C-alpha positions as CSV (number, residue, x, y, z in Angstrom):
1,M,-34.9,-61.6,115.9
2,S,-35.1,-64.7,113.7
3,E,-31.9,-66.0,112.1
4,L,-31.7,-65.7,108.3
5,L,-31.1,-68.7,106.2
6,F,-28.6,-66.8,104.1
7,P,-27.3,-63.3,104.0
8,A,-29.8,-60.7,102.9
9,A,-28.9,-58.8,99.7
10,P,-27.4,-55.3,100.4
11,T,-29.6,-52.3,99.8
12,P,-28.6,-50.5,96.6
13,T,-27.5,-46.9,97.1
14,V,-26.9,-43.9,94.9
15,A,-24.2,-41.2,95.4
16,V,-25.5,-37.7,96.4
17,E,-23.6,-34.6,95.2
18,G,-22.0,-32.7,98.1
19,L,-22.7,-35.4,100.7
20,T,-20.8,-38.5,101.9
21,A,-24.1,-40.1,102.9
22,R,-25.7,-42.1,100.1
23,F,-29.4,-42.4,99.0
24,P,-30.8,-46.0,99.7
25,V,-33.0,-47.2,96.9
26,R,-36.4,-48.7,97.9
27,R,-38.4,-49.0,94.7
28,I,-38.1,-47.9,91.1
29,F,-41.2,-46.6,89.3
30,C,-40.9,-45.9,85.5
31,V,-43.3,-43.9,83.4
32,G,-44.3,-45.1,80.0
33,R,-44.9,-42.8,77.0
34,N,-44.4,-39.5,78.8
35,F,-42.9,-37.8,75.7
36,A,-45.4,-37.6,72.8
37,D,-42.6,-38.0,70.2
38,H,-41.3,-41.1,71.8
39,A,-44.8,-42.7,72.0
40,K,-45.2,-42.0,68.3
41,E,-41.9,-43.6,67.3
42,M,-43.0,-46.7,69.3
43,G,-46.3,-46.9,67.3
44,A,-48.4,-45.8,70.3
45,E,-50.4,-42.9,71.5
46,V,-50.1,-41.0,74.8
47,D,-52.8,-41.8,77.3
48,R,-54.1,-38.3,78.0
49,E,-56.4,-39.5,80.9
50,A,-53.7,-40.8,83.2
51,P,-50.0,-41.7,83.2
52,F,-49.1,-45.4,83.3
53,F,-46.2,-47.0,85.1
54,F,-44.1,-50.2,85.2
55,M,-41.5,-51.1,87.8
56,K,-37.9,-52.3,88.0
57,D,-36.3,-54.0,90.9
58,A,-34.1,-51.9,93.2
59,L,-31.4,-54.5,92.6
60,S,-31.3,-53.4,88.9
61,I,-29.7,-50.1,89.8
62,V,-26.1,-49.6,88.5
63,P,-24.1,-46.4,88.9
64,S,-23.0,-44.2,86.0
65,G,-19.4,-44.6,85.0
66,G,-19.2,-48.3,84.7
67,S,-20.1,-51.1,82.3
68,I,-22.9,-53.6,82.0
69,P,-22.9,-56.8,80.0
70,Y,-25.1,-57.1,76.9
71,P,-28.1,-58.9,78.5
72,P,-29.3,-62.4,77.7
73,G,-32.4,-63.2,75.7
74,T,-32.3,-60.2,73.4
75,S,-30.9,-59.1,70.0
76,N,-32.4,-55.6,70.3
77,F,-31.0,-53.8,73.4
78,H,-32.1,-50.2,73.6
79,H,-31.1,-47.0,75.4
80,E,-33.7,-44.7,77.0
81,M,-32.3,-41.5,78.6
82,E,-34.5,-40.3,81.5
83,F,-34.8,-37.6,84.2
84,V,-35.0,-39.4,87.6
85,V,-36.8,-38.0,90.6
86,A,-35.7,-39.2,94.1
87,I,-38.4,-39.1,96.8
88,G,-37.2,-37.9,100.2
89,A,-40.4,-37.8,102.3
90,P,-43.6,-39.8,102.7
91,A,-46.4,-39.1,100.2
92,W,-49.8,-40.6,100.4
93,Q,-52.6,-39.2,98.3
94,V,-50.8,-35.9,98.0
95,P,-52.3,-33.2,95.8
96,V,-50.4,-31.8,92.8
97,E,-49.8,-28.5,94.5
98,R,-47.9,-30.1,97.4
99,A,-46.3,-33.0,95.5
100,M,-42.9,-31.2,94.9
101,D,-42.5,-30.9,98.7
102,V,-41.6,-34.6,98.9
103,V,-38.8,-34.5,96.3
104,F,-35.3,-35.0,97.6
105,G,-33.4,-34.5,94.4
106,Y,-32.9,-35.4,90.7
107,A,-30.5,-37.5,88.7
108,A,-29.8,-38.6,85.1
109,G,-30.8,-42.1,84.3
110,L,-31.0,-44.8,81.7
111,D,-34.0,-47.2,81.4
112,M,-32.2,-50.0,79.4
113,T,-34.7,-52.1,77.5
114,R,-34.8,-55.5,75.8
115,R,-37.0,-54.0,73.0
116,D,-37.7,-57.3,71.2
117,L,-39.0,-58.9,74.4
118,Q,-41.0,-55.8,75.2
119,F,-42.6,-55.8,71.8
120,E,-43.4,-59.5,72.0
121,A,-45.1,-59.0,75.3
122,R,-47.0,-56.0,74.1
123,A,-48.3,-57.8,71.0
124,K,-49.7,-60.6,73.2
125,Q,-51.0,-58.0,75.8
126,R,-48.7,-59.4,78.4
127,P,-46.7,-57.6,81.1
128,W,-43.4,-55.9,80.0
129,D,-41.3,-57.5,82.8
130,F,-38.9,-59.5,80.6
131,G,-38.3,-56.4,78.4
132,K,-37.8,-53.9,81.2
133,N,-36.9,-55.5,84.6
134,F,-33.6,-57.3,84.5
135,E,-30.1,-57.1,86.1
136,K,-28.4,-53.7,85.6
137,A,-31.3,-52.3,83.6
138,A,-31.6,-49.0,85.7
139,V,-28.5,-46.9,85.3
140,I,-28.3,-43.7,87.4
141,G,-25.9,-40.8,88.0
142,P,-25.3,-38.9,91.3
143,I,-28.4,-37.3,92.8
144,V,-28.4,-33.5,93.0
145,P,-30.5,-32.2,95.9
146,A,-33.6,-30.3,94.8
147,A,-32.6,-27.1,96.5
148,A,-29.3,-27.0,94.5
149,F,-31.0,-28.0,91.2
150,G,-33.8,-25.4,91.3
151,E,-36.8,-25.3,88.9
152,I,-37.0,-28.0,86.3
153,G,-38.2,-25.8,83.5
154,A,-37.1,-26.5,79.9
155,R,-33.8,-28.1,80.6
156,R,-32.2,-30.1,77.8
157,I,-31.9,-33.9,78.0
158,T,-29.6,-35.7,75.5
159,L,-28.0,-39.1,74.9
160,A,-25.1,-39.9,72.6
161,V,-23.9,-43.3,71.4
162,D,-20.2,-43.4,70.5
163,G,-20.2,-39.6,70.2
164,V,-23.3,-39.4,68.0
165,T,-26.3,-37.7,69.5
166,K,-29.4,-40.0,69.3
167,Q,-31.8,-38.4,71.8
168,D,-32.3,-34.6,72.2
169,G,-35.3,-33.2,74.0
170,R,-36.5,-30.8,76.7
171,L,-38.0,-31.6,80.1
172,S,-40.7,-29.1,79.4
173,D,-42.0,-31.6,76.8
174,L,-43.0,-34.1,79.5
175,V,-46.7,-35.0,79.0
176,W,-47.2,-35.4,82.8
177,S,-45.2,-33.1,85.0
178,V,-43.1,-34.4,87.9
179,A,-45.8,-33.0,90.4
180,E,-48.6,-34.8,88.4
181,L,-46.6,-38.1,88.4
182,I,-46.0,-38.0,92.1
183,S,-49.6,-37.0,92.9
184,H,-51.0,-39.8,90.7
185,L,-48.6,-42.5,92.0
186,S,-49.4,-41.5,95.6
187,R,-53.1,-42.4,95.0
188,Y,-52.1,-46.0,94.6
189,Y,-48.8,-46.4,96.6
190,P,-47.7,-44.8,99.8
191,L,-44.5,-43.3,98.5
192,E,-41.6,-43.3,100.9
193,P,-38.0,-42.0,101.1
194,G,-35.8,-44.1,98.8
195,D,-38.4,-44.4,96.0
196,L,-37.2,-43.4,92.5
197,I,-39.3,-42.3,89.5
198,Y,-37.9,-42.6,86.0
199,T,-40.0,-40.0,84.2
200,G,-39.9,-41.1,80.6
201,T,-37.7,-40.8,77.5
202,P,-37.7,-38.4,74.5
203,A,-37.6,-39.7,70.9
204,G,-34.5,-41.2,69.4
205,V,-34.2,-44.5,71.3
206,G,-32.3,-47.2,69.5
207,P,-30.1,-50.3,69.7
208,V,-26.7,-50.6,71.2
209,T,-24.1,-53.3,70.8
210,P,-21.2,-54.6,72.8
211,G,-18.4,-51.9,72.9
212,A,-20.8,-49.0,72.6
213,V,-20.2,-46.0,74.9
214,L,-23.2,-44.1,76.0
215,T,-23.0,-40.5,77.3
216,G,-26.1,-38.8,78.7
217,A,-26.6,-35.2,79.9
218,I,-29.4,-33.2,81.5
219,D,-28.8,-29.5,82.2
220,G,-27.8,-29.0,85.8
221,L,-27.0,-32.7,86.6
222,P,-23.7,-34.6,86.5
223,P,-23.3,-36.3,83.1
224,L,-24.0,-40.0,82.8
225,T,-21.7,-42.5,81.1
226,L,-22.0,-46.2,80.4
227,T,-20.2,-48.8,78.4
228,V,-21.9,-51.9,77.0
229,A,-19.7,-55.0,77.5
230,A,-19.8,-58.4,75.9
231,P,-22.4,-60.9,77.2
232,E,-21.5,-62.7,80.3
233,A,-20.4,-66.3,79.9
234,A,-22.7,-69.0,81.2
């Protein structure tokens, strides 16, 4: 085996309810505009032909319960509360009716967004990377195994900032179901254990400032908490 020039970055992991073993994160796929009311508030329409995705680096994962610094390059830092799907088996061109067989479990998550940078990129028809993919931009709570969670159904998803509810929706309002998202993604990527899918956010996204405390909840999952700290010094 060849010697490394420097130590490799550790693999990010997520806690699993009821287990000491942790879930190693491989890739993070995020779904855009998967709640019609959120697409409307962003001045866009849902693409009814197919879901669309963007990605975050696995190293952007940060566990619930901690704090993240207000990120550089933005003055409009937004919360987006999301239902996260953890993949636990290979999936390649899997049909919708078999897609749920590859799910390991579910978690509450936050897709943190530098909204001004996202809008600037969107206006110029450029990728969203600067707005979406940055350090500590993918917050996640403990994963609950699928067998313990049960059917997804119409579970409530909420996000409060400093105790004031900002987002309040139902998972039954997802434009593209979890099975449809997995099936569609698997046409283009061989999904593997360790992949995460952030499935989209309901309406009510908005800015947060240093000192803000975020509390997210999805019925049947551990609550998610996050504190926004001051920007890191240079």
